Phi, psi and omega in degrees: 000136179230162178201165177296132185286139177263111184302333182282353186278355181083202182296148180249153180204179177261117190244132176262123178256123182240113180202137182281349179260120184300318179301320178296319179298312183299318180298313179295317181299319180293316181295319179293322178296321178295332178278358175098008181272154167267150188222162168213167186217163176215145185268350177198179185295322180296314179295327179297317179294325177296320178297316180299324179287337188268333186208153179289138182229140180264336184202145177239126169262113196237118176290148179282309188261112180212155177286167178065301178213120184277180183299322178296324178294319177296315181299318178298317179295322180292317182289340178275352185260129176300326183283326189251348192296336181270357178285122180292146181233127171254116179282139179233138181192154174278348181290144179247009181295117183299330180294324176294319179297314179298318180298319181295315180295319179297329180281353176119003177294143180280332182197181185214133179235140176268146169271145352289156188276135170276120185303320181293316179295320178301312181299317183294315182293317179296315180299318180296317180295318181292324177297315179297319180295318180298320179295315178298320180297318180294320179296318180294320179296318179295320179296317179297317179297319179294317179297318179295318179296318179294322179294319178295318179296317179299319179295319180292320178295320178296319178296319179295319179297320178296322179295314180301317180294329180292337179278340179294154189286152171285150178301140178268147178229163178106220183292334175237122182242139182237153175213137180213157173223131176230122176228118180278148180284341175233187179301324179232132180249176183245012176273154174204153180202167181198158172224113186216131174277102177280341169219159183305330183245024180223107178258120176267130178234127180215158173207133179225162184223105180282140178295143178082183181221179175094195188298314183300312180296320181293320178297317179294319178299315179297320179298317180296316180298316179297321179296311183288321179295327180271355181065036185258075180238034171056047176091355177294140176291108185290350179258012174248096186304319181295320180293322178298313180296322178297317180295318177299320179296323178289323187274341185234055176295140185299333180296334180261001184227050173054039177062022178265140175231177180206150171271160182205146169233128185226127180226155177229119182251132177252105184301324184294331181248351183062023178271136175242117173261139183208160175207154180224159181228090179064019187256151175303148179295137168286154182245127178245116177253127177218105185063234178272352185278148177223130181231132169267118185258099180206144175232158180294148178166136179289153175304153183286131174096353186270322185226117183297336183264009182297146178237160185224149180235149175255162173224167183223149174209165177258133181268113182286158176303139180080008183286159177231130180247128176244125174238134187208164174267166181292344176293349179280345181224341178278080188234123177276128176277163179302332181275004178095345177283165182234148169291166174218181184296326180295322179289324174297318179300321178298320177295319180297319180291328183278355183247109179302130181293151180153179180304128179086355183294320181295329178291323176298319177297316178302314181300321181288323176295316180296326177296328176296323181283321181088354178199191181301149182282156181279339184227164179296140178254121175227127177219120179242125182238132176240133177247130184248133173294000000 
């Protein structure tokens, strides 16, 4: 049944009228139609459930006393149904027993109307129920949209994280063996590193730490790894660490990269001569252990992207047989403990010395660092270890 909508009637909806007396049904249907609602009807509880299964309904006006299945039975079935439980129900009855009214409200009815119906009261109760349902529907729709959006974002972040990890180097075997662990503090981190033979006798080793976290930092990290792994620095001598850092500083000013800058350590190892050339830009010193010798490998230099006039210097050392090189980000040691104290580079070095190098060793170091924190780390953890015959 349809009728011209009355603007004064408030929100309109599709209403199911359930009453075993036909005159009562007809009276309600006419009044609701005059208020602008669409309607359908049922003569008892069983037919009401069939109607609910057959078509969407915004509100049910439900008689208490009916054959086959009474109003309480219908209400119980609706509240047990995932599909129907949110449909508001106004119980209608000629009974004035307050206990019945309390029972109906306790069973989940939104309101209660006495027969015969007062048109003004009918309009007000129906309008209030439909307004509440419309609000709940909008909230649920917004929640579903938000949940879908979060699920899509989570899937995209996971895909981005997988891509970043795919750019990280495969473990090296043979005369030079590598082991690394990278754990981001969020879904996406800003650390990146690589080990790549750009020539048969030239191994490039690098590690950088982009400021911040999230998508922007991860995109910049992936871009840097692809650039360095491919040797795409516009004619720069890739085996000159200072020149590489200078070119990166020229190409990645923070003003053009969402105010992000990064620290970096870059080295070039020549196996035939065992010479390691290296330079750093605001990055923690790499540690080279060889026999009883210990070397901190760091040179002066501003972080990349911060100062267009920054300059960089390289240094050189000889890698003795059996040496171990550790390159890491500051997230590997700047760790706050539960008691408020912090780890430092000396304590990380002690962990590195206490952990025999080999496959999985860097993960053991990470586990021990994380145990110092007692929960997830505040910054990305990157540790790259190379063992030399």
